[in-house]
Structure formats: structure tokens, C-alpha cells
N, C-alpha and C positions, 0 to 999 in steps of 0.2 A: 664503822659507818660502814653501809651499805652502798654502793654505787645507784647512780640517777638509773641505770638500765636495771638493776636488782629489783630496785622500789616499782619499779613500774610494772616489772613482769608480777610482783605479789598481789599490784593493784589489781592486776587486769585477771588474774586466777582467782582472784577474791569475788573480783565482779562476777566471773563466767561461775563461781559458784554458790552465789547469791541468785542467780539469775537476770541479772543485770548489765549491763555494758554500760560504758566510760561517758557515750553519749547520750546518757537516757538523762542527764539532766539539760540538755538544750530546751532553748525558750522554743514555745510553739509561737507560730507566725498568725497574726490576725489577718483573717481574711473575710473577715463579717461586714460587709457593708450596712451602713445605716439607713434604717427604713423611715420612711416619713410618711406622714400619716397626719390627713386635714381633719379637723374634728368638727369644726364650725365655720362655714354655716353647714346645716345639717344636708343640703343638697349638695355640698361638695361646692360646687364654684358658680352656685345660680343664686341669684340676688332679684331681690325688685328693686333695687337702688344701684346708681354707677360707683358708689363708693360707701364700703361696707368693710369689717374688720375679719381676717381670715385668722383663723386660730387652728394650732397644729401642735405637734410634737416630732421631734427625730427620736429613734429609738438606739442605742447600739450596746454592745457589750461591752467595750472598753470604756466607752464615752465619746459624745460627739465634744470638737475642737471649735468648729467654725461651721454657722450657718449663714445662706447668703440667698437673697431674693433679689432676680434678673441682677446679679454680680455685686449688690449692694449689702455687706453685714448686717447680722442681727444680733443683736446683743441677746448672749447665753446664760443664764443666773448660773453662778458657781456651785449654787447646791443642787442643780439638776445635770450633769452632764450627761449621765448613762440614760437619762429621759430627758431633754432638751426641750422644753417648751418653748413655743414661739407664737407670734401673731405681728402681722401687718396689714395695713390697709389700702384698700386696691382703689383706683381712679381707672373706671373704664372711659375711654370715649368710645362712641356708639354704642352699639349692644351686646357684641362682642369681644373677648381679649386674653391673653393669659401671662401668668408669670411662670418662670421657674425656678424653682426650690432647690437648692443644693447643699447638702449638709457633709460634713469630713469628720473623720475620727482621726485618732492619735495615730494612728497606722498611715494615715493618707486615703483610705477606702474612701471611693465618693460613692454618693447615691444624687439622682437628679430626679425631679417629679415635676412636671409641667403642668401645671393647673390652668387649663381652658374656664373661662370666666363667660358668663352670660348675663344680660340683665334682663328680667323677665317681667314683664307688669301684666300680662294677661293672666285673669283668672281663667281657674278651671270651668266645665261645665258640666253641669248635672243633668241627666235626663232621668227622670223617673218613667220605668216602664209600666210597672205594674205597681197596684195598692190595694190589697184586700184587708177588708175588716169581718171578725169574727166576736162578737161581743164586745170587750174592750182590749182587744188583739189586735195590733195592726201589723200586717207585712208589708212590706217595700223593697223592690228590688227595680235596679237599675244599672246605669253605668255612668260613671265620670270619666272626661277626657281633660288632657291638656295640651299646649304645646311643648312643653318638655317632660313632663312627668308628675302623676298623681302620687302623695306620698303617704295621704291619711283621708277614710271617708269615717266620718262620725256620724251616728243617728242616736239622736234623741241623748247624746252626753257619753255615748258609747264608742269607744274604739276599734271599728272592723277589722278583721285580721284581711290584711290585703296583700297581693303582691304588687308595689311601686310599678308603674309602667306610664307611659302615654293614654292608654286606656284600662278601667277596672271597670270590671263588673263587680256588683254588691247585691246583699240581699240581709235584711236582719227582720227580727220580729222586736216590736215594742209595746205598751201599753198608753192605753187614752183613745182621743180621738182624731189623730194624726201622729205622724211623724216628722221630724225637724231632721233636713241631711246635711252634711257639712261635708266639703270635700277642700283639703289644701293639698297644692302642689308645690313642687322642691323649693323655687323661691319664698315661700310662705303666702302666697296669695292665696286667697278665700271666698269660693261660694257657697251660699247658704240657698236651702230653696223647703218649703213646708210641703207632704204630702201628705194629701187629703182622700 
């Protein structure tokens, strides 16, 4: 029977011949922090009401083991640890507030997302700057503005391709004798006008 030293020498020579080291079996360290994403409401933390449900998820390669909102634990379904869905109800005093969401994985890596909350009950404003008619074609242009941000402009039921922001210029062509224009802000407030 070979001595311990002889066996280690043989193992070392064998691993060197195969291009491996004895430490190659070491476990890698998890340094990936969970990522927190808010999926609802669409505008992030903007709503027309003081109390509404925030929904989202925390994503982690190994799995989320703990979620908290302002230090209070949120239950994580056992079946969804790598993508841990969550929701909580807000209660904003005044017109602004914030919630601190923390996600921790099995290795102790932690991420924090501070979600500012705004209560917005103000409708966007639509200003039609030009209407042209040619036969039954109607061309309409204008600007939609909002105290937070305009997220959609719709003309005769067709959503226009816009860049959301506090002031959004728009142009559309439609058929008929007028064009119905609709603007929606991040909180879901809606304004409508008929361009003739």
C-alpha cells in the first residue's frame, strides 16, 4: 500500500497531465444581486388614487429568499424563488410618498429599490394646433402636456408612436370628417377632444 504522500504525488501528476488543478472543483461564489422590477402600475409609482396595488418581481440566479417593503416581510411563493413575484398595497398620505423594497438571495446578496409614489389626479391637456381636410382624409397635429408625463396619444382608436414625457407632439392622418384625440398620462388620467 502506498503512503499518503505517494498518493498525493500521483494525484497531482495525473491532474497536471489532464490540465486540471486540485482546486478546480471549488464552488464558485454567488455575487449576483437580485434585481427588483416594478410591473404595475404602468407609470411606476404614479396613480390617481392614494391606495393602489404595486406589483413586481425580484429576479435572482440562485433564488430570492426574502422580500421586504419598508422592513415588513412579503410572502414569496415557494414555486417562484428565481423569479419571486410580489405585490403590496400602498397608502399615501398627501400627494407624495415612497416605499423601500429589499430582496435578499440565499448567499446574502441584497438589492434595494426606493419607489417614489405620486398621487396624480390631473388630466393631461390636449392642444390641437392644426387640422387639415382633403376629401375624407383628416390630418391632425398638436401637443399633449401633463404635470407628470404623457404615456399614450390615440387618434381615432389608433395608438401613436410617441416618446413619453411631460410634453408630447403628435401628428396623425385618419379618415372621416373629424378626428377623436385621446391623451393618457402615467397615472391613467385621460383627456379627450374632437378635432374638426
